[in-house]
Each structure stands twice: as structure tokens, then as C-alpha cells.
C-alpha positions in Angstrom: 0.1 0.0 0.1 1.3 3.3 -1.0 0.3 5.7 2.1 0.2 9.5 1.7 1.3 11.3 4.7 -0.5 14.7 4.9 1.7 16.6 7.7 -0.2 20.1 7.6 -0.5 23.1 9.6 -4.1 23.8 10.4 -5.5 26.8 12.4 -7.6 26.2 15.4 -11.3 27.1 14.4 -10.8 28.0 10.9 -13.0 25.0 9.8 -13.2 26.3 6.1 -9.4 26.9 5.8 -8.6 23.7 7.2 -11.0 21.8 4.9 -9.4 23.6 2.1 -5.9 22.5 3.3 -7.2 18.8 4.0 -8.7 18.5 0.2 -6.0 20.2 -1.4 -3.4 17.7 0.2 -5.7 14.7 -0.7 -5.9 15.8 -4.3 -2.0 16.1 -4.7 -1.3 12.9 -2.7 -3.8 11.0 -4.8 -2.4 12.2 -8.0 1.0 10.8 -7.4 -0.4 7.3 -6.4 -1.4 7.5 -2.8 -3.7 4.7 -1.9 -4.7 5.9 1.5 -4.0 9.2 3.0 -3.6 9.9 6.8 -3.9 13.1 8.4 -3.0 14.6 11.8 -5.2 14.6 15.1 -7.9 16.9 15.2 -7.0 18.4 11.4 -10.7 19.4 11.0 -10.8 22.0 13.6 -7.1 22.2 14.8 -5.5 21.3 17.9 -5.9 22.0 20.6 -9.7 23.5 20.3 -9.9 23.8 24.3 -13.1 25.6 25.5 -14.3 26.3 21.9 -15.7 22.8 22.4 -18.5 24.2 25.0 -19.8 26.7 22.2 -23.1 25.3 21.3 -22.5 25.5 17.5 -18.8 24.5 17.4 -18.9 20.6 17.4 -22.1 20.7 15.2 -20.0 22.8 12.7 -16.9 20.4 13.1 -19.3 17.6 12.1 -20.8 19.3 9.1 -17.1 20.2 7.7 -16.1 16.7 8.1 -19.2 15.5 6.2 -18.4 18.0 3.4 -14.8 16.5 3.4 -15.9 13.3 3.2 -18.2 13.7 0.3 -15.0 14.8 -1.5 -13.3 11.7 -0.9 -13.1 9.2 -3.9 -11.8 5.6 -4.5 -8.5 6.4 -2.3 -9.9 6.6 1.6 -8.6 9.0 3.8 -8.1 9.2 7.7 -8.9 12.5 9.0 -9.0 13.6 12.9 -11.8 15.4 13.7 -14.7 15.7 16.6 -17.3 13.4 17.0 -20.2 13.5 19.4 -20.9 10.9 22.1 -24.1 9.3 21.2 -24.6 7.3 24.1 -25.4 10.3 26.5 -22.8 9.1 29.1 -19.5 10.4 30.2 -17.9 13.4 28.1 -19.7 14.7 25.3 -17.6 14.1 22.4 -15.0 11.9 21.1 -11.4 13.0 20.0 -11.8 10.7 16.7 -10.5 9.7 13.3 -12.9 9.4 10.6 -12.1 6.8 7.7 -13.6 8.1 4.8 -14.2 6.2 1.6 -16.4 6.9 -1.6 -18.1 10.0 -0.6 -19.0 8.9 3.1 -17.7 8.4 6.8 -17.4 4.4 6.6 -16.0 4.2 10.1 -15.1 6.4 12.9 -12.0 5.4 15.4 -11.8 7.2 18.9 -8.9 8.0 21.0 -8.3 5.6 23.9 -5.8 7.6 26.3 -6.8 11.3 27.0 -3.7 13.0 28.5 -4.4 15.1 31.3 -1.1 16.8 32.3 1.0 19.9 31.5 -0.9 21.5 28.7 -3.4 18.9 28.0 -6.7 18.7 29.4 -8.4 16.1 27.0 -10.8 14.5 29.7 -12.4 17.7 30.3 -14.1 17.3 26.8 -13.5 13.9 25.5 -14.8 10.4 26.5 -12.1 8.0 26.0 -12.7 4.6 23.8 -12.3 1.4 25.6 -10.1 -0.1 22.6 -8.8 1.0 19.3 -10.4 0.4 16.1 -9.4 -1.9 13.1 -10.9 -1.3 9.9 -10.2 -3.5 6.7 -9.4 -2.1 3.3 -8.3 -3.6 0.2 -7.7 -6.8 2.1 -5.4 -5.1 4.7 -6.4 -4.9 8.3 -5.3 -1.4 9.4 -5.2 -0.5 13.3 -5.9 3.3 14.3 -4.5 5.0 17.1 -4.4 8.6 18.1 -1.6 10.5 19.3 -1.4 9.5 23.2 -2.5 5.9 22.6 1.0 4.9 21.6 2.5 6.8 24.7 2.4 3.7 26.8 6.1 2.7 26.5 7.9 1.8 30.0 10.3 5.0 29.5 7.0 7.3 29.6 6.1 8.2 33.3 2.6 9.3 32.5 1.7 5.8 31.3 0.5 5.1 35.0 -2.5 7.7 34.1 -4.0 5.0 32.3 -4.6 2.0 34.9 -2.8 -0.3 32.5 -5.0 0.3 29.2 -2.5 -0.1 26.3 -3.9 0.6 23.0 -0.7 -1.1 21.4 -1.1 -4.4 23.1 -4.7 -4.5 22.6 -3.9 -4.4 18.8 -0.9 -6.6 19.0 -3.1 -9.6 19.2 -5.4 -8.4 16.1 -3.0 -9.3 13.3 -2.9 -5.8 11.9 -1.2 -5.4 8.7 -0.8 -1.7 9.1 -1.1 0.8 12.0 -1.6 4.7 11.9 -1.2 7.2 14.5 -2.7 10.5 14.0 -0.8 13.0 16.1 -0.7 16.6 17.1 2.2 16.2 19.4 3.9 19.6 20.8 7.5 19.7 20.4 9.9 20.3 23.5 13.6 20.1 23.3 14.8 16.4 23.5 11.3 15.1 22.4 11.9 13.8 19.2 14.3 10.7 20.2 11.6 9.5 22.7 9.0 9.7 19.6 11.1 7.6 17.4 11.5 5.3 20.3 7.7 5.0 20.8 7.0 4.3 17.2 9.7 2.0 16.4 9.2 -0.4 19.6 5.4 -0.1 18.7 6.2 -1.6 15.3 8.1 -4.4 16.6 5.7 -5.3 19.2 2.9 -5.1 16.5 4.9 -6.8 14.1 3.8 -4.6 11.3 4.6 -1.2 9.9 3.5 2.0 11.8 2.8 5.1 10.2 2.9 8.2 12.5 1.6 11.6 11.1 2.1 14.7 13.2 0.9 18.2 12.9 3.2 21.0 12.2 2.8 24.6 13.3 2.1 26.9 16.2 -1.0 27.5 18.0 -0.9 30.0 20.9 2.0 28.6 23.1 2.5 25.6 21.3 4.7 24.5 18.8 4.4 21.4 16.5 7.2 20.3 14.7 5.8 17.6 12.4 8.7 15.0 11.8 6.1 12.3 10.9 7.8 9.1 10.3 7.2 5.6 9.2 8.8 2.5 10.8 9.0 -1.2 9.5 7.9 -4.1 11.3 11.8 -4.6 12.5 11.8 -0.9 14.0 13.5 0.6 11.2 12.9 4.2 10.3 11.9 4.1 6.4 10.7 7.6 6.0 11.1 10.8 8.0 9.5 14.1 6.9 10.2 17.6 7.4 10.9 19.3 10.8 9.0 22.4 11.2 7.3 22.7 8.0 4.6 21.5 6.1 5.4 18.2 3.8 3.2 15.9 1.7 4.9 12.4 1.2 4.3 8.9 -0.3 5.5 5.8 1.3 5.2 2.5 -0.1 4.7 -0.3 2.2 5.0 -3.7 1.3 1.7 -5.1 3.1 2.2 -9.0 2.8 0.8 -9.6 6.3 2.8 -9.3 9.6 6.6 -8.8 9.3 6.2 -6.5 6.4 8.7 -3.9 5.3 8.4 -0.1 4.0 9.7 0.3 0.6 11.6 3.6 -0.2 9.5 6.5 -0.3 8.2 8.2 -3.1 8.4 12.3 -2.5 5.8 14.6 -3.5 7.5 18.1 -4.4 6.2 20.3 -1.1 7.7 22.9 1.1 11.2 23.2 2.4 12.6 19.9 3.7 14.8 20.4 6.6 17.2 17.7 8.0 15.2 15.1 9.9 17.7 15.4 12.7 18.7 18.9 13.7 21.0 20.1 16.3 19.4 21.5 19.6 20.0 25.0 18.8 19.0 24.7 15.1 16.0 23.3 16.7 15.1 25.9 19.3 15.9 28.6 16.6 13.5 27.0 14.2 10.8 26.5 16.8 10.6 30.3 18.0 10.7 31.4 14.6 7.7 29.1 13.3 5.9 30.0 16.9 6.3 33.5 16.2 5.5 33.5 12.5 2.2 31.4 13.3 0.9 33.4 16.3 1.1 36.5 14.1 -0.2 34.9 11.0 -3.2 33.4 12.6 -3.6 36.5 14.5 -3.5 38.9 11.7 -0.3 40.7 12.4 2.4 41.6 9.7 4.6 43.8 11.5 6.7 43.0 14.7 7.9 45.8 17.2 10.9 45.2 19.6 12.5 47.4 22.1 16.2 47.3 21.6 18.2 47.4 24.6 21.7 46.7 23.4 21.6 43.5 25.2 21.4 39.8 24.6 18.0 39.2 25.0 16.5 41.7 22.8 19.3 40.8 20.2 18.2 37.3 20.0 14.3 38.5 19.8 15.3 40.7 17.1 17.2 37.9 15.0 14.0 35.4 15.3 11.6 38.6 14.4 13.8 39.3 11.2 13.6 35.6 10.3 9.7 35.0 11.1 8.3 38.3 9.4 11.1 39.4 7.1 13.4 42.1 8.0 11.4 44.8 6.5 8.7 44.1 8.6 10.2 44.6 12.1 10.7 47.9 13.9 13.4 48.2 16.4 13.2 50.9 19.2 16.0 52.2 21.3 14.6 54.3 24.0 17.9 55.6 26.0 17.7 57.3 29.4 20.3 59.3 31.2 21.3 55.7 32.8 21.8 54.3 29.2 25.5 53.7 28.4 27.0 54.3 25.0 28.0 51.2 24.1 24.4 49.7 24.6 23.1 52.6 22.0 25.6 51.5 19.4 24.9 47.9 19.9 21.3 48.1 19.5 21.8 50.1 16.3 24.4 47.9 14.8 22.2 45.0 15.4 19.4 46.7 13.6 21.7 47.4 10.8 23.3 43.9 10.5 19.5 42.7 10.5 18.4 45.0 8.0 15.3 46.2 10.0 14.0 49.9 10.6 15.5 51.4 13.7 14.0 54.1 15.5 15.4 56.2 18.5 13.0 57.7 21.1 14.7 59.1 24.1 12.9 59.0 27.6 14.7 61.4 29.7 12.1 64.1 29.5 9.3 61.6 30.1 11.1 60.2 33.1 11.6 63.6 34.6 7.9 64.6 34.1 6.7 61.5 36.1 9.4 62.2 38.9 8.2 66.0 38.9 4.6 64.6 39.3 5.2 62.3 41.8 7.8 64.3 43.7 5.4 66.0 46.1 4.0 62.7 47.1 7.1 60.8 47.5 8.7 63.6 49.5 10.5 62.1 52.7 11.0 58.8 50.9 14.6 57.5 49.5 14.9 56.6 45.9 14.6 52.9 45.3 13.2 50.5 42.8 10.4 52.5 42.5 12.0 55.1 40.4 14.0 52.3 38.6 10.6 51.0 37.5 9.5 54.6 36.1 12.0 54.1 33.1 10.8 50.8 32.3 7.2 51.4 32.5 7.7 54.6 30.4 9.3 52.4 27.8 6.3 50.1 28.1 4.0 53.0 27.5 6.0 54.0 24.4 6.3 50.9 22.9 2.5 49.9 23.5 1.5 53.1 21.6 3.8 52.3 18.6 2.0 48.8 18.7 -1.2 50.4 18.5 -0.3 53.0 15.9 1.5 50.8 13.5 -0.7 47.6 14.1 2.6 45.8 15.1 2.8 43.0 17.4 5.0 44.0 20.4 7.4 41.3 21.6 8.6 41.0 25.0 12.1 40.0 25.5 12.4 38.6 29.2 14.0 35.2 29.6 13.0 32.2 31.7 15.8 33.1 34.6 14.1 36.6 34.6 10.8 35.7 34.8 11.2 33.1 37.1 12.6 35.5 39.8 10.5 38.5 39.0 13.5 40.2 37.6 11.4 42.3 35.2 9.0 45.1 35.6 5.2 44.5 35.3 3.7 47.1 32.8 7.1 47.9 31.9 9.5 45.5 30.0 6.8 42.8 30.3 4.2 44.6 28.2 3.5 43.2 24.9 1.7 40.6 23.1 4.1 37.6 22.8 7.1 36.6 25.2 9.2 35.0 22.5 12.1 33.6 24.6 10.3 33.4 27.9 11.1 29.3 28.0 14.9 29.9 27.6 16.9 30.4 30.5 19.3 32.9 30.4 22.3 30.4 29.8 20.4 29.3 27.0 19.9 32.7 25.4 23.7 32.9 25.6 24.0 29.5 23.7 21.6 30.5 20.9 23.3 33.8 20.6 26.5 32.1 19.6 24.6 29.3 17.6 23.0 32.1 15.7 26.3 33.9 14.8 28.0 30.7 14.1 25.3 29.7 11.7 25.7 33.0 10.0 29.6 32.8 9.5 28.9 29.3 8.2 27.0 30.8 5.4 29.3 33.5 4.6 27.2 36.2 6.2 28.0 38.8 8.7 26.9 37.6 12.2 23.8 39.6 13.2 24.5 39.9 16.9 27.3 42.4 17.9 30.1 40.5 20.1 30.0 43.1 22.6 26.2 42.2 23.5 27.4 38.8 24.2 30.5 39.7 26.3 29.3 42.2 28.5 27.8 41.8 31.8 24.1 41.6 31.6 22.6 44.7 33.0 19.0 46.1 33.1 20.6 49.9 33.1 18.0 51.2 35.5 20.7 52.8 37.7 24.4 53.7 37.3 26.9 51.0 36.8 24.2 48.2 37.6 24.5 44.5 36.8 22.3 41.6 37.0 24.7 40.0 39.4 23.8 42.8 41.8 20.6 41.3 42.5 21.0 37.7 41.2 23.5 34.9 41.5 25.6 34.0 38.6 23.3 33.0 35.6 24.7 29.3 35.4 24.0 28.7 39.3 20.6 30.6 39.1 19.4 28.5 36.2 20.8 25.4 37.7 18.7 26.1 40.7 15.7 26.9 38.8 15.8 24.1 36.5 15.6 22.1 39.5 12.9 23.8 41.5 10.5 24.8 38.6 11.0 22.1 36.2 11.9 19.1 38.4 9.8 20.1 41.2 12.8 19.9 43.7 12.4 21.3 47.0 15.2 23.7 49.0 16.4 20.7 50.9 16.9 18.6 47.8 18.9 21.6 46.0 20.9 22.2 49.1 21.8 18.6 49.7 23.3 18.8 45.9 25.7 21.5 47.0 24.3 24.8 46.2 24.4 27.5 48.8 21.8 27.3 51.4 21.2 31.2 51.5 21.3 31.3 47.4 18.8 28.5 47.4 16.4 30.1 49.6 16.5 33.5 48.1 15.9 32.1 44.5 13.1 29.9 45.8 11.7 33.0 47.5 11.6 35.1 44.7 10.4 32.5 42.5 7.3 31.8 44.8 6.5 35.6 45.5 6.5 36.5 41.7 3.8 34.2 40.6 1.3 37.2 40.5 3.7 38.6 37.8 3.8 35.6 35.7 -0.3 35.4 35.6 -0.1 38.9 33.9 2.7 38.1 31.4 2.4 38.0 27.9 1.8 34.2 26.4 5.0 32.5 25.6 6.4 30.0 23.3 7.0 26.7 25.1 10.0 24.9 24.1 10.6 22.8 27.4 8.5 20.1 29.1 7.3 22.6 31.5 7.0 26.3 30.7 5.6 29.2 32.8 2.0 29.2 31.2 -1.5 27.1 30.9 0.7 23.6 31.9 2.0 25.2 35.2 -0.9 25.9 37.7 0.6 27.3 40.9 -1.6 29.3 43.0 -0.7 32.8 43.5 -1.8 33.1 47.2 -0.2 30.1 48.8 2.0 29.7 51.9 3.7 26.4 51.4 7.5 26.5 51.4 9.4 23.4 50.3 
């Protein structure tokens, strides 16, 4: 059987647009010989639809769109990810489903068995689980259908314990399938690719037949989907791997002769960019952030980006990503020097903009800050200057940047990193103002690594490195008071990031971290800062998720709480 893999980038809720995407891919794959076309999970409505599912007309509209798609399917069947109403009246109202369409109608509907409810996932809020996976027969072949989490029951996956022993792969193993497919919408995070490959290849070996895994691609809110669909033969050998972070259509010929079949070489369909199936870590991070930003802007209707360029490393990295996502001609960089701003910071911001070819504007804020200080002077009389006055500078900048965003219909990008956001080393309504936090899931040490990769990648391509070396080399500073550096308030970033990774991402306690050798006073100070600043993070712009645990919808710590670990 020649399977058409449709690795596509849908938009949540765009039923008409997604339908056009689905049918165009179907026509293209059938034209080059596909005998079965497989799409990602919930491709009809986009993933994740979240509480759109509670809108009274949403699911009926999805089902109507699914029927329209099925009516256009001819002799070549298609497996399409969709939402299906639960007709029993018991349990959750809907199924996360896959419709097997053939000759103008929906022949069979398979439902997802394992519903993830952890991190960013909350599928059992909406969907009823199926007790077992579905097997359909077509052209004499038995085809097992799984949906995303259904294959995530490998012993290496800790979340398998959530499903009380239910294992759709083992359920299918006794059904003598000739082929198993997996319709997936699996968000990307760093280091996840190798895990997925292991799940697919080990499942294929257990099933004794080829397994075709078709993943979504693109950005939806904070999530980035990397594609990387793949096919494994029954021996666990990967025989086809699709593009990373790009749409792709591909036909893969599987020699379906019963259990133990192998996949023949892939037949490629001319499509979009085909990057390497395996990419270095920093290349992946850059590609993910660029795609996430591009899709967030495109799907929200923004055509321009706006960035406050401080001359520091964070705004420099965000500037490079923005230029890649929007095109340099659609990016505006703004320098807002105060009396505190150093000349080298002003120069570095200008040089970055020149290297990137973006529009660059300078708007001094000295007069505006002075006006605020004069206005507040009488009521502040008798109080020593402190962080309040420092934050006035940041908030003046925030007001100016939001005004520019409004006037030019440009998406304002915040430039805070995960280290700063974790400990509250950022100003609410100041540098936190904006529509998307591009690098909010990158620790400061990772920002430096990404900056160095960006410059090295430019050199390899024979281009001028875009980020001024002085932005990388100089001690990081908020420049809100004379001679200020970050280490006045924070431990060195390599120490800070190690503590944050343990406390925020791994759930370790202060005692655990102290036992690892970190200084007790430093650990307690960092942990205290993290706990105190939950209220800031709840008001921050949404950020692009690139790690297993980001600040966002997947982390649900109360603002008002008194637990000390």
C-alpha cells in the first residue's frame, strides 16, 4: 500500500480554511499514487480546540465540515482527525476521533483511547475515552487506528501510569494488523524527538507490522508542533522521515504482505522546505521559536513586529528571530535611551538593526521620566529613591512601545527570558508589556548559547554575524541605575539556572537543592523570589513553550499560597 502522509499546519477554529488544506493535500497525494491518505489529529478543527468545544454550535459545525470533506473523498480512502459527538449520553460529550472516509461517506469512526491530562493537556475535560482502538479493513488489509497518546504507554514514559494499565498498542498486537497508523498532534519540546522515534519503532516491533505516524506542524498559541512524521517497518527501522517545522506531503510505499512487512523507499511529492530530519539542539530551538512566532502573528492577523532594542543579549536574540519570522522589512526596532543608558548599549542596538536590515528608531525617554518624577515628587517627598524610580523608566518604555504597537498595528514582542521571569527580575507593565514573550521558556544561559549559535550559523553561511559580540561579552544589566549589573541582585546565571531548573522544572525542594551542594542562602533566596512572583507571571504575555514545563497553561501554581518547600 502506498500511504500518503499529510503533515499539515491547520488553524484552530478555521473550519473552512482547514477543509481547503485537507482537500488540496488529498488531491496532491492521490495524484502521485497514494492509496490511503492519513492526516494529523483533529485536523478538521485544529489542535487544541480547548473550550471552543463548549460553544453550542462548534461541534455541529465541525461535524458538518467533516461530512463535506468525506463527500469529496473518492476511491482512495482518507483517515481524518475530527471531533465526534458521543451518542450514548454517558460520560463526556465528545470523542477525539478519526474518520475513515471512502467513496463520499464516513465508513467508520475510531476514537482515542488515552486522553492526556497533564502539563498543557486537559482532554478529559471534553472527551470520552474509547475502551479499545479500532481496526478497519480495506483492500484486504487490516489497519489499526491509534490517535497520538494511544502509543505513549512505553515503559520509558512516566505518564503511562495515568491509564490504569490500558495499552492500545498491546490491544492491537493481538489483532494481526497489516498496518497501524497514528494520527498525532504532539507539541514539540527540546529532546522530545528521540522519545517519539523510540515509541514508534518499539510499537512497530511489538505489533509486528509497519507503523505510520503523522504529526501536525505549526504554532497554536504557546504550542509549537514540529511535524517530523515518520514510518517504521516491522523491524523498527525508520524508513521515512518528514520535514521538521515545515509542512510536507509524502507518499510512502509499504509492502503489505501480512505481519512482518517492510516499507519500501519513499516516493516524494514536491512540497515545502525539507530540512534535515535530525537537527542540532540550537537549530531546533531557533526553528521552533521562528515558526511559533510566525504562526502566532499570521493566525492572529499581524504583519509587523515591534521590539524594544536595549543593546543586550535578550532583545538581540528576539530581534534575529523576528527578522526570520516576519522578514526584516516588517520589523521595527526601537532604542529608548535614558540618562542611565550607556553609549555601548545604544551602539549595540543600532548595529544589530543595521546587521538585520530592520527599521531602527531612537526615542529618548529622559524628558518623560523627568516629568513622572516631578509629578510624583510631592507625594514621594521624604522617601529615599529605590526600585520605584527604576521601574518608572521601564514603564515609560512600556507606554511608548504600546503606543507604537497601536499606531502601526505591530505585534510588540517582549524580550524577557525564563530566568528573569522566574525570579521576577522584570517590570510589570514595563518590559513585560507586549503581545508575545518569544524567549520566555529559555533560561539565560540558553539565550547565550542560542546567540552564539546564531552568529556561528551566519559565519558558516558566509554572512555577517548579526549579534554584536559586545552584546554577548558584556555583563548583563537592566541599566536602570548607574553601573548596575544583574549580579547585583542575582547569583551568576549558571548557578541561578541550575537552581531554577531543579525547582521549577523538576519539582525539587529547597532541601533537595541544598543537598546537591548549592549554598543554602542562595537557594532560599531564589526559591522565595520564584514563589513571590507568581502574580507577575499570571499577567505576562503568552510565551512559546520549548521545554517540558514552561510558565503558562501547563503550570498551575496558586498566587496566594504559603507552602515553603
